[in-house]
N, C-alpha and C positions, 0 to 999 in steps of 0.2 A: 466786248461786253462791257457795260459801264460799270464804274466801282458802288460797290453797297457802302452803307454808311450804319457805323454802330453809335447807338445813342441809349444804350443801355447801362444805367449807374451803376449796375453791380458787375459791369464787364462783358466781355463777348469771345467767343469764340471763332478763330479766322482760321481759315485752310480748307482744303479736301475733305467733304464729308460734314461740314458745318453748314448751316443755315446762311449764314452769310456770303459763302465762298472766299475765293481766293486773292480779291481783290478789295479793299476795306478802307476807306478813310474812317478815324474815329473824332467824333464832333467834339468842339470843345464844350465846356463843361467840367463839374466833378464828380471822379468815379471813386467809389468804396467800397472794399470788403464787405459782403452782406455777414451778419452774425449768424452762424449757424444754431439750432436747436440745440439743447444738451444732449438728446437724443441725437441728432445727426452728427454732433461732433464727436461722441462715445462708438460712433460706430466706424470713425476714422475719418477725418477732417485734414488733409496735406493739399491743397489748392492753390489755382492762381486766379486772378482779375480778369487777365486778357491771355488767351491759349492762340497761339500763332503757331500751326503748326499743322500736321495731317491726321486724320484716323489712321490706326497701324494697318488699316486692312484697303486703303485707297490704292488703287490703281494706276500707274503713270498719272501721277497728279501734277496740275500744271504749279508754275512757280508762283509762291505768294508773295503778295505787294501789301503793305500794310504801313499807313502814313497818319501818325498823329497831327492833331490842329492845335496852333497855339490859343492858348489861353486854356488848356488841359490839366486840370489837377487831379491827380490819382494820389490815395489815401489809403494806406496800408496798417490796417490798425489790430493789432491782437490784444488789445486793453482789456477785452472782454474774457481773456484767460482768468482773471483775477475775482471773477463773480463766481457763485456759487452753482456747480453742476459742470463746470468746464476742468474739472481736476485732470492733471494729466503727469504724465512719467516725467519727471523732469530733465533726464538725460538725454530721453529721446526727442520731448518736446515735440512742437510743430513746425512745419516748416511751409512758409506760405510764399509766393511769388507774384509780384506784380506784373511785371511782362514776360511770359513763359514763350521762348522762341526756340523753332527749328527741331522740334520731336519730330520723328518719323520724316525727317528731310533729311536730301543729301546733297552737299555741295554749295559751295559760297551762293552760286549764283540759285538755289532754291528758293531761297527766303531774303526778301528786303524788306527792311522795317525802317522807316526814318521816324525820328522824334526830334522835332525843330525846337528852336528858342520859343521859350513862351511856355513850355510844358514843365511840369513841377512833380517832384514824388515826396511825399512826407511818409515818413516809417515808424511807427511809435506801437509801445507794448511788447509784451512777451518775457520769458524769463531769463535769467542770468546763467541758470544751469542748462538751458537747451544748447544741445548740440548745433543747431541753426534756428532761427526765428524767420525773417522775412528777407529776401532777396528782390531788389529793386527791379532788376532786369536780368532774366538767366537768356544764355546762349548756347545752345547744342550744335545748330547749323546755321547756315544764313551770312549774311552781312546786315550789321544794324549801325547806321550815324545816328549818335545822340548829340543834342546838346542841352538835353534836360536839367534842370538843376535837382539837387537833392538834400533834403532836410531829415537827418536820419537821428532820432531819440529812443531807438530800438536797441536791445541787449544783443549781441552774437548775431549781428546782419551786416548786409554791404550791397551798396548800389550796384554794383556788376557783379555778374558771375558766368565766368567766360570759359565751357567746357569744350567748345568746338568752334569753328565757324571765325568770323573775324568782325572785332568791334570796335568801331571808329568813334572816340569820345573826344569833345572838343568844344571850348569855348562855353564851359561854365562851371558854375559852384557845384562841390561835395560838403556838406556842411555835417561833423558829428558831433551832436551835443552831448553836455555834459551825462547822460541818462545812455549814451551809446558803448556800454561796457562790451569790448571786444568785438567792439564793430568796424569794420575796417571800407574803404573806397572801392576796393576792385580786388578781385582774384581773377587767375587765369590759368587752366590745366588743361592735361593731355593735348589736343591737337589746336587747341584755341590759340588765338591771337589778339591782345589788348593792344590798341594804340590811344595813347591820350596825348593829347595837344591844347596847352592853355586852356588846362582844368586848374582849376583853385582847390585845393582840400585843404581842409581846417579842420581839426580836432581839440574837442576840451575832455572826453571822456575816457577814464580808466583803460588802459590797453585796448586805446585805439592803434589799427593797423591801414598803414597806407597801402601799399600795392602788394601781394603774394602770386608767387609762380610757382606752381608744383607740377610734376609729374610731366616734364618736357613743356610747359606750357610758355608763351612768349609775352612776353609785355615791352613796349616800347614806350617812353616816355621823354616827352619834346616838350621844352617851352610850360614849366608844369611846377607849380609850388604845394610842396607837401610840409603843412604847419602842424604839429601834434603837440600840445602844450602839455599836456598831465605828464608827469616824468616815468609812469610806466605807460609808455607807447613804443612804437615800432613803427619806422619807417618801410620796412620792405622784410616779408617772409619769404624764403626761398628752400626748396627741397625737392628730392626726387629729380632731378635733371632740369631744374627750372633755367630760365633765360630771362633776362632784365638788363635792357638799354637805357641810359639813363643821358639824356642831350640836354644841353642848357636849362636846367632846372634846379631849384633849392629846396631842400630836403631840411627840417629839422623836427626830431622829434627825441625823445627819452634814450631810443636804442636805434643803430641805425640799420643795422641788419640780424635777421634771425634765421641762421639757419640750424637744419636737424635733419637727421637719418634714421628712419626706421628701417625696423627688419623686413618688413612685409611678405611677399610670397614668393618662390622662384621664376614665378613667370614676369615677373615686374621687370622693368626696362631700366636698365643703371645708367646713370651719365653724369657728367658732372655738372655741378652748378654753375652758373656763368654769370657774372653782375659787371656789368662796364658802363661806366661813367665818364662822360666828356663835357669838358666846358661847364661844371657844375660844381654845387656845392653838398654835400652830406654830412650835417653837424649832429653829432650825438649827443645829446648831455651826458650821459653816463658809458655804456660798451658802444662802439661803432659797428661792432661783429658780436655778437654772442651765439654760441653753439649747444647746440641739447641744453637751452635752459630750461630749468623745471619749471618754471614760473609761466612758462608757456605751453607746456605740456598739460593737459587733463590728467587727473589723478589718477584713474582707470590705466590710462597707458603706462604710466610708468610702474604702478603696482604689477602690471602684466608683462612686465619685461619686454617692453615694445620696442625698444632702441635697438638699432641696427648691431649686429656683428660689425667685429673688425674688419674682417672681409667684405662686408656689404658697405661699411661706412668709408672704407678705403676707395672706395668705386665710385664718390658722390663727395667730393672734395669743392671747396668752395675756390673760384678762381675768380679776382676781384683785379679789374683792369682798371685805373684812372687815368686818364689823359686830360691834362691842363686844368684838374680839377682839385678842390679841396674837401679835405677829409677831417674829421675829429672825434674823438672818441676812444677807449681803450679796446682790445680785444679779451675776450673772458670765455673760455670752455668749461662748462659745468660739468652734466654728464659725460662720461666715456665708457665706451670706445666713442669717437668722434671723426667727423670729417674732417682731412685736413685743410689749413688756410693758405692759399697760397696768392700773395700779394705783388702785383706789377704797378708799379709808379712809375709815370714817366712827361715827359713835356711840361717841365714846370708844375706838377703836381705839389700839394703840402698833403702832410698826416699831421695833426695835434694829437701827441696820445697823452690822456689823464690820466692814466693807472698801467700797473704792472699789465704788460702784452705778452701772447705767444702767437707764432705763425710758426708754418711749416717751411716755406719759401718765401723770400723777399729778393725780387728784382728792381733796382731803383735806377733809374735812368734822369739825370737832369732835374731831380726832385729834392724836396728835403723832407724830414721828419724832425719833429720838434718834440721835447718833452717839456709838460706843463709844468709852468712856474707853482709853487706854494704845493704846500702838503708832503708826505714823504717824497724821499726819490726814488726813481721808477726805473723797471728793467724791462727792457727788450729783448724775450727769449726767443732765439730763430733755430727751429731743432732741424733743420736741414742747413743749405747754402746762402749765403747772400751774395749777390751777382749783380753787375751792372757797373754804369762810370757814372762820375760826377754827381754821385748822390751826396747830401749833406745832410749830419746830424746833429741837432742842435740841444746840447745838454747843459743841465743845471749841475753845478757841484758847491759842496761846502769842504772847503780842504781844511778848515778848523776842526771838524770834526771827520775829515777823512773819510767821506761819503760824495757819492756823487749820482747821478743817474748813469744806467749801465746798458750796455749792448753786449748778450752772449749769444754765442755763434757755436750751435754745438756742429755744425758742418764745418765747410770751407768757405774761406775768403776769396773772391774775385772779384777783379776792377780795382779801380781808385776812388776811393771816397775820402770824403772830409768831415772832420768833426769840429765844432764851434761850442766853446765852455763859456759858460756865464758863472759868476761867483760871488757870494758874500761879502768876500774880501776880508774875513775876519782872519787874527792870527792864528797859526797852526798849533794843535797843543803838543805837538813833539817837535822836535828840531830838524827831523827828515823825513817827515810823515808823506806819505803818496798815497794815491786813490786811482784803483782801475777803473777806466773808461769801457775798454774793450775786451771780452774775453773769446777766444776764437779757437777754432781746433785744426789751425794751420790754413793752408793754400797757397795760390800765387796772387791775390790781391793785399793792398794796402791802406791804411789811413795817414790821414796827415792833417794836421792842426791849422785853422783858418788864419788866426792870429798868431802873433810869434810867442804869446807866453799869456798866461793869467797870473794876473797880482793877486796876492793873499797876504795882508799885511806890508812889510817891508820887504818880500821876497816875493821873485818871479818863479812862477812853477811851467817846466816845460815837459810837452808832449813827445814821447818815445816808443818806442817798442822794446818788450822785455819777452823774450819767447814768443809766445804765440798771442798774447797779451799787449794792449797797448794802455799807458798809464800816463797821470800827470806825476810828476816827482822835483824835489827842490833840486836845483841846479849845483852840480860839482860839491853838493854836500857842505854848501857854505852855512856859519854857524847860525844858530837861532835859540835865542831864549826860550821860544816855546812859550806855553801859554800855562804853563804855572802847574801846581798840583791845588788839592783843596785843601781848604784850611778848617779847623774843629768846627767852626761856627757858620757853615754852609748849611742852607736850609736846601731842602728838596725843590726842583721846579714845578709850577703848576702842570705841566705835561706829564711828569713822572710821577707826581703825586696822584693825577686822577687814573691813570693807567692803572698803577698797582691797586688804588684803593679800590676803584670799581669793580676790579675782578675780586677782591674780596667781599664786596659788596655783592655781587652777582652770586657768588657761592653760598653767602649767608641768606639772601632770598629764595635760591631755590630749595634750602632747607626748610626756611618759611612755608614756601606754598604746600610743604607736605603736610604742616598741620593739621589743614581740615581733613585731608583723608586720616590722619590716627584718630580725629574726634570721630569721625564716620566709623572706623574698624573697631573702635572700644564701644561703641554703643550698639554695634552689631550682637557682640556677645549678650547682653540683657536684654536683648530683642525679644517680643513671646512669638511663640510658633504661631504658625496658622497664616503668617502676612509673607506672601511670597514676593512680592514688590514693593519696590521704595524707592522714593524719589526724593533727593534732598539737597537743599540749597546751605552752603556756609557763607558766613563772612569772616574776614580774620583780620587783626591789626595787631603791629608788635611796634614796640620801640626801641631800637637797640643801639647800645655806645661800642666802638669798635676801637681799642687802644691805638696808640701811634706804634708802628713796628718797624725795624731795623731793615735795609736794604743791603745797601755796601758802600763803603767809601765813606763811612761816619755817616752816612745819610738814613733820616728816617721818615716815616710817613707822619701826616699831620694828625691821622685817627678821623673818627668821624661818628656822626649821629644819624642812625638809619632809622627811617619810619615807612614800614610795608603794610600795605593794605592788600587784601585778594577777596574776590568773589567767585566760587564753585559753587556748580550745579552737577550732580551726580546721581546715576540711578545705578540699583544694584538688583539683582535676582536669586532666590534661593533655589537650586538645582534639583531635580529629581533624582538625586543619585544616593546610594546606599538604601540603608532603612527607613532614614527620614526621622526616628524616634530619637535614635543616639548620637547620630552624626549629620550634620549639615556642611552642605558646601555652597557658595555662593560666590558670584559672579559680577562684575559691576565695572563700569565707566563714567569718566567725569571729562568736563571742561571747566575753564575758567581765563579769568586775567586777572591781571595785578600791577600794582603801582609802585614803587620805592621810590622815596625821595632820600638823598645823601646830602648831609649838611657837614660840611670837612670843617676840623677845627682850624682856628687861626684865621689867617686872612687867605684863604682858598676857597674858590666859587665853588658853588654847589655842582651835584651830578645828579642825574634821575635815571631812573629803571624801568622798563615797561616790558610785562610778560604776557603772552599767550599761553596757554599751559592745556593739555591734555593728558590721557592715559586711561590704562584698565588696571584692574584689580583682581585679586581672588582669594578666599579664604575657606579653612576648613574650622570647624569646633566639634566637639563630641561632649557627650552629657557628662564624661567624667573629668570635664574642666579643661582639658587639654584645647589647645586654639593656635594656628599658624595663618599667616595672611602673607601676600607678595603683592607688590604693585609696581609696573611702570611708568613713568612721567616723561612725556616730552616739554620742555618749555623752551618757547622762541621769547630771547631777552633782544631788547633794544636798548642801547644805553648812550647816554651821552653826557658830558663834563668839560670843565674848561680847557681848553688847548688839546684836547684829544678830539681825536677823528670820531665823530657819531661810529658805533659800530654796531654789528648784528653778532648775537652770540646764542648756540645752540646746545640747552643743557640735555642729556638723555640718563636716567636715572633708573637704578633699580632697588627696592626697600623691602625688606623682608623681618618679620618678628615671630618669634615663639614664645608661648606664655602656658602659663596655668592657673585657673581658678582653684583658690582653696576656701571651702565653704566653711566658717566658724559658727558658731553660737548666735543668736538672736540676728540672725539675716546679715551676719558681716562677713566681708568675702576679701582676701587678700590675693592681688594678684601680681606675682613676679614675673617679668619677660626680660628678653632680650631682643633688641634690633639692630639691624645693618642697613646703611644707606649708602650705595656706590654708586658713582656715576662719572661721565665726562663732560667738561667744558671745553666747547671750541675755541679757537683762539681767532688770531685775526693778524694782521700784518706786525702788529706788535708784540704779539703773545702767542706762546705756541698752547695748542691743546694740553689740557691736564685732567688728569685723574681725581677726583675729590671722594670722599668717604667720611661716614659720621657714626660711632657705634653709640647705642644707648643700654643700658644696664638700671634697672629700679626696679620699682613695684608701687603698687596703687592699693588703698584701702578703701572699699565701699560701702556701703547698707543702703536700706531702702525703708520706705513707711508709706503708709497712706494719709492723705490730706484732703477732707470733702472731696471723695472719689478720684485724688488725683495723686498720683504715685511720685514721689520723690526719691530722687536716687543720690545723693550728695558723695563727694568720694574726693581724696589727697591723694598726689603722687610725689615722688622723689626721684630722680634720676641722674646717671653718670654719664654725664657726653665726653665722647673724644672723638676731635677732628683732626684732620690731617693738619701736620705742623706747616707742610710747605704745600704752596697750590702753583709752582713753576716759576718763571721767571718774566718780566717785562725787559723789551729789547730798547734801550735809549743810549743813544750815541755810540753804538755798536758795543755797547755794555749790558752784561745780564745784571738786572736788579729782581733780588729775590721777592718772592710774594709770599708773604707769611700766612700761615692760617690761624683758625681761632683755637687750636689747643685742646685742653680741658676745662669741663665745665659743670656746673649742677644745676640742673634742672626742677624747680619746685611747681606743681601746680594745685589747683582746687576745681571743682567744678561740681555743676549738677545738673542731672538728667530729670526733665518732668515729662512723664506720660500721661498725657490730658484726657486720650481714650486709647481705644485699640489701633485708631489710625493716625493719631497726632502725637508727636514726641518732638521735644527742643533739648537742645543741650548748651550749657553757659558754662565756661572754663575762662579760668584767668592762670598767667604763667608769670613767672620770674623766674630767671636766671642770673649765675653769676660765674665768671671762670678766669682761667690766666690773663685773655685780651679783650674777652666780650662781657657785658651786661646786658641782659635784657632787664631794662626799666619797668616794663610793663607790656604784659600780651593778653589780646583776648580774644576769644572766639566764640561766635553764636551760630548753631547748627539747627536747623529743623528740617524734620523728616515726615513725609506723608506715608504710610504704608496702606496697601491693600491685598 
C-alpha cells in the first residue's frame, strides 16, 4: 500500500486508527499549532502537533513509518497564553509536544520516524513557572533518526524527551536562546536510549541544561559540543540510576554535572548513577559536580522534604570515570543526606579544582589533579580512601603565611602518589614555619615531591612525612630572621579592612531594613477600625557613619560612611479573632529589595551590598492600649569590596516589641515600648556565622488634629539602642581579627501621619542617631498605605 501524505498545516495523526494510516510522508512547508479558543483551552489543552502512534484499542497494528521532507518548518508557539482568557495554573502549566511518537506501540520496530536535514523546529512562548512547556520530539517507543535543527526560545522546554525506544540524533544544531529559561537539549529516562553524534548544542539562557538522564535512562554522546554561556547553566543532570557516556566531545557550562536523589516510592528501582567520559573535556566555570543543589530543585520539593533519606541516597552514588579527559571545577554538596561521589581518573586525565571540594572515594591512575591559582587556598577532602598509582597533585602554597592547598584523606592512603608545589617565594614569618599539605588516617600508600625542594626566600623547604601527614618544613632548623613583627604605624590591608567592615555594614543594613516594618507596625495602632485589608509601600533611606574599630596587633579598620536605600511592599489583614471590638489581631507579609554603598575612610576603595528581603509579621492590640507584635525576616545579601571575594550572606532575624498607649488630655498619647531584634548572619570562607541582636527601649509622644478634612498625626520619639559589641572574627593570615559591633546609641525620630480619607494614609518620618561607634546623620522614611 502506497504511503499517504500529510499536508494539514496544523499537524496530523499517524498510525493505526487514524485517517492517514501507518505509512505517511509529511510534505514540506510550515506547520504550526492551532490556537485553541479560550473555551477549548479551559476544558483542557495538552496536545501535540504530530501524533505518531496507535489508537489505544488497535488490534495487531502494522509498523508505523513516518518520514518528514526537507524544507519542513515546525513552529511550536505558546505565546497565546499571555492573552486574556488563557489563564492557567502556573505550576502545572501547559504541556505541548511537536512530534509525539510511540504511544500504544511496543518495541523498537513498531515505529520508525525519519527527520532529515532541512527540517527545523522553533519553540517559543510559555511560562517560566510551568513544570514543562514544549517538547520538540517526544519518544515513548520505536526508533527515531533525527537531523532536525532546533531554535528554542521557550522556557522549561526541550528538543528531545525520550521515555522509551531509541533516538539517534546527529549532524544538527540545537540553539537555546536567551529566553530559554530552564530549557535543555535532551532528556532520557526509564527504558529510553538517546544517541547524540556530531550535535552542536549552544545555550545563552539562564539555567540551560545540556543532557539529562533519569531513572535508568541511557545517553551516549559522541563528537558533540555543548557550550552554555550563562553562569547558571548545567551540562548534565543525572539521578535515579541514570547512565551517561561521553566520547570525543567538549562541554563548557557554569556547572558540569548536577546529581540529586529523591525519596520516591518503595517500588522505585535504585541504582548507581554512572558518568563515563573519554577523550573529552568537561569544563565547569563554577562546580564540576553539584549534589542536591537547592537552586536546581523547585521550591515545593524542598519544602515537602522530598530529598532522599540516607538509606536511599546511599544506593544512588555518582560514579564518574574519566579516561584521558580534562575536567575543571569544584565539587559541592548542598542538601544532605546526599549521594556519594566516587571519582576514577585514569590514562592521563586531569582535574582542575577551583574551590574547596569533597569526594567519598578517589581512585587515580596516571592522572593529575591541580588546585587553581589565585584566590584562597583550597582543600580537597576525601571522606573515604585514596587509591591508585602515579597520581600527581599540583598544589599552591605560601610559606610566608604558612598556608597551602591541602588534601585531607579521612580514610586510608593506598598506592604511590606525587606532590608538586608552587610558591610565591616570600620570606617566612617565623624561623621554622611549616605547612601541612596532606592529612590522612594512615594506610600503606605514600607521597613524594616531584621537585627536590621549594624555594622560600633564602631557604629551601623539604617535603617529608610526620606521622600520618605530609608537610613542607625548614631543613634541619636552619637559622632565619623571619619576617619581623608589626610596627605601631602599620595600617590594615584592603582585604582585612573590607572583610571586617563589610560584615559591620551588613549588620547595620539588616537593622535598617527593619525600619519600614517598624513604621508600618506603629501606624497600625492608630488605624481606624473597619478596614481589614491593607496594602503598603515603603521607601527608606539612611546615611550612617561607622567609626574606626580595633581588631588585633594594634590594627584598626578605616571606618566608613554608609548610604542605604530600600523599597518594600507589604500586605496585612485583620483576623476575625476574639471580640473584634476590644482586641484586634493582624497578620501580614512583605517583600523588598535594597542597596547599600559603603565608602571607606582614607585611601581604601569602596564596597557595595545588595539585598533581597522578605518575611511575615503578626500583632495584637486591645482597647486598653496594650500592643505586641513580632516579625520574622530573611535577607539575602550580596557583597563586594576591594580585594575581597564577592560573597553571599544570609540573615535570619526575629523582632518583637511590647508597649502601651497612655492617653492624656487633648488627644495627646504617650507610648513607652520595648523591642528586641535577634538574628543570625551566615559566614563564608573567611568568617563564621554570627549572632547579632539589638534591644530598643524608649517612648514616643503623639497627638492628632484635623485640617481641611485631613487628619494629621504628628509624633516624636526617643530610644536607647544597645547592639551586640562583638560580631565574631574574620580570618586573615590564619589570625582571627575581631569584628566590633556598634555598641550603645540614641535614636531620635520625628514624624507625621496623614489620613487623607478612610482608604488612604501616608507616614513621613525623619531619624537621627548617635552612639559609641555609629552616627546616623540622616534617615528618612516614606510609607503609603491603602486600606479597604
